[in-house]
C-alpha positions, 0 to 999 in steps of 0.5 A: 147521425144526420147528413146536411148538404156541404152548403148547409147555410140553408139551415141556418138564417143567422148566418145568411144574414151576418154573411149580408152584414159582412159584405154590405157593412162591415167590408166596405167600410174603414171605421176609426171607433167602435161607436161608429160601427155600432151606428152603422149597424144599427141603422143597416138593420132598420133598413133591411128589416124594412125591405126584408124578404124571405130567402128563396130556398133552392135546396128542396125536400126532394133534393135532401130525399135524394141525398139520403137515398145516395147515402143509404145506398153507400152505406148499405150496398146490400139495400141496392136492387140486384141487376137480373 
């Protein structure tokens, strides 16, 4: 089993992109026809592709290592160092 953080969106860039579309395209518009939505989505995708930059991930490999150490310690208390 692989444990991922509760904020696992960092694993799925498509989920992040869809979230951006929801916030910037779908929610603020009240469209009566599907072809209107299609046109707005295509225009947004064209503009986004011209200005897009990589996401600045804040969850590091060290964060993951600490999480895995905590999970291991929780699942196997015998692996913890004994106090003298």
